[in-house]
DRENDO-1510 file (C-alpha; in Angstrom, 1 decimal, always signed):
<recs>
REC; n; res; u; v; w
REC; 1; UNK; +11.7; -16.3; +11.1 .
REC; 2; UNK; +9.2; -15.6; +13.8 .
REC; 3; UNK; +5.7; -14.2; +13.3 .
REC; 4; UNK; +6.9; -10.8; +14.8 .
REC; 5; UNK; +9.8; -10.7; +12.3 .
REC; 6; UNK; +7.3; -11.5; +9.4 .
REC; 7; UNK; +5.0; -8.7; +10.5 .
REC; 8; UNK; +7.8; -6.2; +11.0 .
REC; 9; UNK; +9.2; -7.0; +7.5 .
REC; 10; UNK; +5.9; -7.1; +5.6 .
REC; 11; UNK; +3.5; -4.9; +7.5 .
REC; 12; UNK; +3.4; -2.3; +4.7 .
REC; 13; UNK; +2.7; -4.9; +2.1 .
REC; 14; UNK; -0.1; -6.3; +4.2 .
REC; 15; UNK; -1.7; -2.9; +4.8 .
REC; 16; UNK; -1.4; -2.1; +1.1 .
REC; 17; UNK; -3.1; -5.3; +0.0 .
REC; 18; UNK; -5.9; -4.8; +2.6 .
REC; 19; UNK; -6.5; -1.2; +1.2 .
REC; 20; UNK; -6.6; -2.5; -2.3 .
REC; 21; UNK; -9.1; -5.3; -1.5 .
REC; 22; UNK; -11.3; -2.7; +0.3 .
REC; 23; UNK; -11.2; -0.4; -2.8 .
REC; 24; UNK; -12.2; -3.4; -5.0 .
REC; 25; UNK; -15.0; -4.5; -2.7 .
REC; 26; UNK; -16.4; -1.0; -2.3 .
REC; 27; UNK; -16.1; -0.4; -6.0 .
REC; 28; UNK; -18.7; -3.1; -6.5 .
REC; 29; UNK; -19.4; -4.4; -10.0 .
REC; 30; UNK; -17.7; -1.9; -12.2 .
REC; 31; UNK; -16.0; -2.5; -15.5 .
REC; 32; UNK; -12.5; -3.1; -14.0 .
REC; 33; UNK; -11.0; -6.2; -15.5 .
REC; 34; UNK; -9.3; -8.8; -13.4 .
REC; 35; UNK; -5.9; -7.8; -14.6 .
REC; 36; UNK; -6.4; -4.2; -13.4 .
REC; 37; UNK; -7.6; -5.6; -10.0 .
REC; 38; UNK; -4.4; -7.7; -9.7 .
REC; 39; UNK; -2.3; -4.7; -10.7 .
REC; 40; UNK; -4.0; -2.6; -8.1 .
REC; 41; UNK; -3.4; -5.1; -5.3 .
REC; 42; UNK; +0.2; -5.6; -6.2 .
REC; 43; UNK; +0.8; -1.9; -6.7 .
REC; 44; UNK; -0.7; -0.8; -3.4 .
REC; 45; UNK; +1.1; -3.7; -1.7 .
REC; 46; UNK; +4.4; -2.5; -3.0 .
REC; 47; UNK; +3.6; +1.1; -2.1 .
REC; 48; UNK; +2.8; +0.1; +1.4 .
REC; 49; UNK; +6.1; -1.9; +1.6 .
REC; 50; UNK; +8.0; +1.1; +0.3 .
REC; 51; UNK; +6.4; +3.4; +2.8 .
REC; 52; UNK; +7.1; +1.0; +5.6 .
REC; 53; UNK; +10.8; +0.6; +4.9 .
REC; 54; UNK; +11.4; +4.3; +4.1 .
REC; 55; UNK; +9.3; +6.0; +6.8 .
REC; 56; UNK; +11.6; +8.9; +7.4 .
REC; 57; UNK; +12.2; +9.7; +3.7 .
REC; 58; UNK; +8.5; +9.5; +2.9 .
REC; 59; UNK; +7.7; +11.6; +5.9 .
REC; 60; UNK; +10.2; +14.3; +4.9 .
REC; 61; UNK; +9.0; +14.4; +1.3 .
REC; 62; UNK; +5.3; +14.5; +2.4 .
REC; 63; UNK; +6.0; +17.3; +4.8 .
REC; 64; UNK; +7.8; +19.4; +2.2 .
REC; 65; UNK; +5.1; +18.8; -0.3 .
REC; 66; UNK; +2.4; +19.9; +2.2 .
REC; 67; UNK; +4.4; +23.0; +3.1 .
REC; 68; UNK; +4.5; +24.0; -0.5 .
REC; 69; UNK; +0.7; +23.9; -0.7 .
</recs>
Protein backbone atom coordinates (compact mmCIF):
# COMPACT_ATOMS: atom_id res chain seq x y z
CA UNK A 1 0.00 0.00 0.00
CA UNK A 2 1.45 3.33 -1.03
CA UNK A 3 1.11 6.54 0.95
CA UNK A 4 -1.42 7.85 -1.59
CA UNK A 5 -3.55 4.72 -1.18
CA UNK A 6 -3.39 5.12 2.60
CA UNK A 7 -4.48 8.77 2.40
CA UNK A 8 -7.27 7.97 -0.07
CA UNK A 9 -8.58 5.20 2.16
CA UNK A 10 -8.29 6.90 5.57
CA UNK A 11 -8.56 10.65 4.83
CA UNK A 12 -11.97 10.92 6.48
CA UNK A 13 -10.74 9.15 9.61
CA UNK A 14 -7.69 11.43 9.79
CA UNK A 15 -9.82 14.57 9.42
CA UNK A 16 -12.27 13.34 12.06
CA UNK A 17 -9.48 12.65 14.54
CA UNK A 18 -7.91 16.06 13.91
CA UNK A 19 -11.27 17.76 14.53
CA UNK A 20 -11.77 15.77 17.72
CA UNK A 21 -8.30 16.68 19.00
CA UNK A 22 -8.97 20.36 18.25
CA UNK A 23 -12.28 20.19 20.15
CA UNK A 24 -10.52 18.66 23.14
CA UNK A 25 -7.64 21.16 23.08
CA UNK A 26 -9.95 24.16 22.69
CA UNK A 27 -12.22 22.76 25.41
CA UNK A 28 -9.40 23.25 27.88
CA UNK A 29 -9.56 21.80 31.35
CA UNK A 30 -13.22 20.85 31.60
CA UNK A 31 -14.69 17.94 33.52
CA UNK A 32 -14.67 15.58 30.54
CA UNK A 33 -13.24 12.23 31.54
CA UNK A 34 -10.57 10.44 29.54
CA UNK A 35 -13.11 7.85 28.41
CA UNK A 36 -15.35 10.50 26.90
CA UNK A 37 -12.35 12.05 25.12
CA UNK A 38 -11.41 8.71 23.60
CA UNK A 39 -15.02 8.10 22.56
CA UNK A 40 -15.12 11.54 20.94
CA UNK A 41 -11.92 10.88 18.98
CA UNK A 42 -13.09 7.45 17.80
CA UNK A 43 -16.61 8.66 17.04
CA UNK A 44 -15.56 11.64 14.98
CA UNK A 45 -12.94 9.54 13.25
CA UNK A 46 -15.56 6.99 12.23
CA UNK A 47 -17.93 9.76 11.16
CA UNK A 48 -15.22 11.25 8.97
CA UNK A 49 -14.49 7.85 7.45
CA UNK A 50 -18.20 7.28 6.76
CA UNK A 51 -18.54 10.67 5.10
CA UNK A 52 -15.41 10.06 3.03
CA UNK A 53 -16.60 6.69 1.73
CA UNK A 54 -20.26 7.70 1.18
CA UNK A 55 -19.83 11.22 -0.23
CA UNK A 56 -22.73 11.18 -2.66
CA UNK A 57 -25.20 9.66 -0.22
CA UNK A 58 -24.27 12.11 2.53
CA UNK A 59 -24.39 15.01 0.07
CA UNK A 60 -27.89 14.05 -1.10
CA UNK A 61 -29.19 13.56 2.45
CA UNK A 62 -27.70 16.86 3.60
CA UNK A 63 -29.18 18.67 0.60
CA UNK A 64 -32.68 17.32 1.27
CA UNK A 65 -32.37 18.16 4.97
CA UNK A 66 -31.32 21.76 4.15
CA UNK A 67 -34.13 22.11 1.59
CA UNK A 68 -36.68 21.11 4.25
CA UNK A 69 -35.49 23.90 6.52
